[in-house]
C-alpha positions in Angstrom: 7.9 7.5 -85.7 7.7 4.0 -87.3 10.9 2.7 -88.5 11.4 3.2 -92.3 12.4 0.0 -94.1 14.2 0.1 -97.4 12.0 -2.4 -99.4 14.2 -5.3 -100.6 14.8 -5.8 -104.3 13.4 -8.9 -105.9 10.8 -10.4 -108.1 7.0 -10.7 -107.9 5.7 -13.2 -105.3 2.2 -14.7 -105.2 0.2 -15.0 -102.0 0.3 -18.7 -101.6 4.2 -18.6 -101.8 4.3 -15.7 -99.2 2.0 -17.3 -96.6 3.6 -20.7 -96.9 7.0 -19.2 -96.4 5.9 -17.0 -93.5 4.2 -20.0 -91.9 7.4 -22.0 -92.3 9.7 -19.6 -90.5 7.2 -17.7 -88.3 7.4 -14.0 -87.8 9.3 -12.1 -85.0 9.3 -8.5 -85.8 11.8 -7.7 -83.0 14.4 -10.0 -84.5 16.4 -8.4 -87.5 16.7 -11.6 -89.5 13.1 -12.4 -89.1 12.2 -8.7 -90.0 14.4 -8.8 -93.1 12.8 -12.0 -94.3 9.3 -10.6 -93.7 10.2 -7.3 -95.5 11.5 -9.4 -98.5 8.2 -11.3 -98.7 6.0 -8.4 -98.2 7.9 -6.3 -100.9 7.4 -9.2 -103.3 3.8 -9.5 -102.7 3.4 -5.7 -103.0 4.9 -5.9 -106.5 2.1 -8.4 -107.5 -0.4 -6.1 -109.0 -3.0 -8.8 -109.6 -3.3 -10.9 -106.5 -5.4 -8.6 -104.4 -8.1 -8.0 -107.1 -8.1 -11.8 -107.9 -8.6 -12.5 -104.0 -11.4 -9.9 -103.6 -13.3 -11.2 -106.7 -13.0 -14.8 -105.3 -14.3 -13.8 -101.9 -17.2 -11.8 -103.5 -18.2 -14.9 -105.6 -18.2 -17.0 -102.4 -20.4 -14.5 -100.6 -17.5 -13.6 -98.3 -17.7 -16.8 -96.3 -14.0 -16.8 -95.7 -13.8 -13.4 -94.4 -16.7 -13.8 -92.0 -15.1 -16.8 -90.6 -11.5 -15.5 -90.2 -11.5 -11.8 -89.7 -12.1 -10.2 -86.4 -11.9 -6.8 -87.6 -13.9 -4.0 -89.2 -15.1 -3.8 -92.7 -12.0 -1.9 -94.0 -9.9 -4.9 -93.2 -9.6 -7.7 -95.8 -7.9 -10.7 -94.2 -5.6 -12.6 -96.5 -4.1 -15.3 -94.2 -4.2 -16.2 -90.5 -1.3 -18.4 -89.3 -1.4 -20.8 -86.4 2.2 -19.4 -85.7 1.0 -16.2 -84.3 0.7 -13.7 -87.2 -1.5 -12.8 -89.9 -1.5 -11.1 -93.3 -4.1 -8.4 -94.1 -5.0 -5.7 -96.6 -6.5 -2.3 -95.2 -8.7 -0.2 -97.2 -8.5 3.6 -96.5 -11.2 5.7 -98.0 -10.8 9.3 -99.0 -12.9 11.9 -97.3 -15.0 12.2 -100.6 -15.8 8.3 -100.8 -19.1 7.0 -99.9 -17.9 4.7 -97.2 -16.4 7.8 -95.4 -19.4 9.8 -95.8 -21.7 7.0 -94.5 -19.6 5.9 -91.6 -17.6 9.1 -90.6 -14.0 9.3 -89.6 -13.9 7.4 -86.4 -14.7 4.1 -88.0 -11.4 4.3 -89.8 -9.4 5.7 -86.8 -9.0 8.9 -88.7 -8.0 11.8 -86.2 -7.6 9.5 -83.4 -3.9 9.6 -82.2 -2.9 6.3 -80.9 -0.1 3.9 -80.4 -0.4 0.0 -80.9 -0.1 -2.9 -78.4 1.6 -5.1 -81.1 4.2 -4.5 -83.8 3.4 -4.8 -87.5 5.1 -4.3 -90.8 3.2 -2.3 -93.4 3.6 -1.1 -97.1 1.6 1.0 -99.3 0.0 -1.2 -102.1 -2.3 1.1 -104.1 -3.2 4.8 -104.1 -1.4 7.8 -102.5 -1.8 6.2 -99.0 -3.2 7.6 -95.7 -1.6 10.5 -94.2 -0.1 10.4 -90.7 1.3 12.9 -88.0 4.0 10.8 -86.5 5.2 11.2 -82.9 7.7 9.4 -80.6 7.7 8.7 -76.9 9.6 6.7 -74.4 7.5 3.8 -73.3 9.9 3.1 -70.4 9.2 6.5 -68.8 5.5 6.0 -68.8 3.3 4.2 -66.0 0.3 4.2 -68.2 -2.0 6.2 -66.0 -4.8 8.3 -67.7 -3.8 11.9 -68.0 -0.1 11.0 -67.7 2.3 13.3 -69.9 4.0 11.3 -72.6 6.5 13.9 -73.6 5.7 13.5 -77.3 8.2 14.5 -80.0 6.6 15.5 -83.3 8.7 13.9 -86.1 6.8 14.5 -89.4 3.7 14.3 -91.6 3.9 11.9 -94.4 1.9 9.4 -96.3 2.1 5.6 -96.9 2.6 5.8 -100.6 2.9 2.9 -102.9 6.1 0.9 -102.0 6.9 2.7 -98.8 7.5 0.2 -96.0 7.4 1.0 -92.2 7.7 -1.0 -89.1 5.3 0.1 -86.3 6.8 -0.8 -83.1 4.6 -1.9 -80.1 4.4 0.9 -77.4 6.7 3.2 -79.2 5.2 4.8 -82.2 2.1 7.2 -82.2 0.3 8.5 -85.2 -2.7 10.5 -85.9 -4.1 9.4 -89.3 -6.0 11.5 -91.9 -7.8 10.2 -94.9 -5.8 9.9 -98.2 -6.6 12.1 -101.2 -7.9 9.0 -102.9 -8.9 5.6 -101.9 -5.9 3.6 -100.9 -4.8 0.1 -99.8 -2.0 -1.0 -97.4 -0.6 -4.6 -96.9 0.3 -5.6 -93.3 2.1 -8.4 -91.5 0.8 -8.4 -88.0 1.9 -9.9 -84.8 -0.7 -11.9 -83.1 -0.4 -13.8 -79.8 -2.1 -14.6 -76.6 -0.2 -12.0 -74.8 -1.3 -9.1 -77.0 -4.9 -8.5 -75.6 -3.3 -8.1 -72.1 -1.2 -5.2 -73.2 -2.8 -1.7 -73.0 -3.1 0.6 -76.1 -3.1 4.3 -75.6 -5.4 6.9 -77.1 -3.6 10.2 -76.9 -4.7 13.7 -76.4 -2.4 15.7 -78.6 -3.3 19.1 -77.2 -2.1 18.1 -73.7 0.2 15.4 -74.8 -1.3 13.0 -72.4 -3.0 9.5 -72.3 -6.5 10.1 -72.8 -7.9 6.4 -72.8 -6.8 2.8 -72.6 -9.4 1.2 -75.0 -8.1 -2.5 -74.8 -10.6 -4.8 -73.0 -10.8 -8.6 -73.2 -13.9 -10.6 -73.1 -13.0 -12.0 -69.7 -13.1 -8.7 -68.2 -16.5 -8.0 -69.6 -17.7 -11.3 -68.4 -16.3 -10.7 -65.0 -18.6 -7.5 -64.8 -21.6 -9.7 -65.5 -20.6 -12.6 -63.2 -20.4 -10.6 -59.9 -24.1 -9.7 -60.5 -25.1 -13.2 -61.2 -23.7 -15.5 -58.6 -21.5 -15.5 -55.5 -19.0 -17.6 -57.4 -18.6 -14.7 -59.7 -17.6 -12.6 -56.7 -15.2 -15.2 -55.5 -13.4 -15.1 -58.9 -13.3 -11.4 -59.0 -11.8 -11.4 -55.6 -9.1 -13.7 -56.7 -8.4 -11.6 -59.9 -8.3 -8.4 -57.8 -5.6 -9.9 -55.5 -3.2 -12.0 -57.8 -3.9 -11.5 -61.5 -0.7 -10.6 -63.3 -2.2 -8.0 -65.5 -2.8 -4.6 -63.7 -5.7 -3.7 -66.0 -7.5 -6.8 -65.0 -7.0 -6.3 -61.3 -8.4 -2.9 -61.6 -11.5 -4.2 -63.5 -12.0 -6.9 -61.0 -12.0 -4.2 -58.2 -14.5 -2.1 -60.2 -16.7 -5.2 -60.8 -16.8 -5.9 -57.0 -17.5 -2.3 -56.3 -20.3 -2.2 -58.7 -22.4 -4.5 -56.6 -21.9 -2.3 -53.5 -23.2 0.9 -52.3 -22.0 3.8 -50.1 -19.3 3.1 -47.7 -19.1 -0.6 -48.7 -18.4 0.6 -52.3 -15.7 3.0 -51.1 -14.1 0.2 -49.0 -13.7 -2.1 -52.1 -12.1 0.8 -54.1 -9.8 1.8 -51.4 -8.2 -1.7 -51.5 -6.8 -0.8 -55.0 -5.0 2.2 -53.4 -2.5 -0.3 -52.1 -1.9 -2.1 -55.4 1.6 -2.5 -56.6 1.0 -1.0 -60.0 0.4 2.9 -60.5 -2.3 2.2 -63.1 -4.5 0.4 -60.7 -3.9 2.9 -57.8 -4.7 5.8 -60.3 -7.9 4.1 -61.4 -9.3 3.5 -58.0 -8.4 7.1 -56.9 -10.4 8.4 -59.9 -13.3 6.1 -59.2 -13.3 7.3 -55.6 -13.4 10.9 -56.8 -10.2 11.8 -54.8 
């Protein structure tokens, strides 16, 4: 499960001071000194009981222009700061099952009941309310290839809530949780890693009943554009051929092969997919095997 962090003692910090100090030092959650520094700042911000309300009111008065410009996430995410140094600070709103937002949108919008890991690390603390509830699991990422249907040998750890003041480090490709709505509307604060490498990492959606990888939902814009390009121009096919052969990310090689196969039929389509059976990565071989129906 995520690593529990004892919130450092200290005073109340304002948002501007926290973001400035994080920008000055940067954030590396795999480094103990950087993690301790980030935990100190996040704990100080969480003790500030006024900053979030003040920021929300200011954004509402400005017609949410700042959020529309900066945030790449859903309506439950309130972005507080995006740093050019590869991290950002956000507040997450977690509605209860009785709240209008939940009733209107359903559980899936808030990832409730969707067991998953993360392809990035982040530090989080409960800021307000009882906190979302999670069933936490561990798995060994070094023992996993990442193929769909692959067993993860999950180990259930506990069910607990992200209550006010509780701080946790979610580790990339290590911690799996299945979230349930809190008993009342809640808010968490997060320091998130952000870098150009993260979109190329796979995230896993997990089937808890079988303990296996059910889906890998991560998909970059480039992969989507590649699917279009092969239908529009021969140059698109040339690029897909190059990606299928030498792109360093296995998922991209597999999607390039799928794109090339999509513009073929019958034996020609099968021949394209069969090339993937000899890829150096198990995920590519597995994808092409499934697409061939073998």
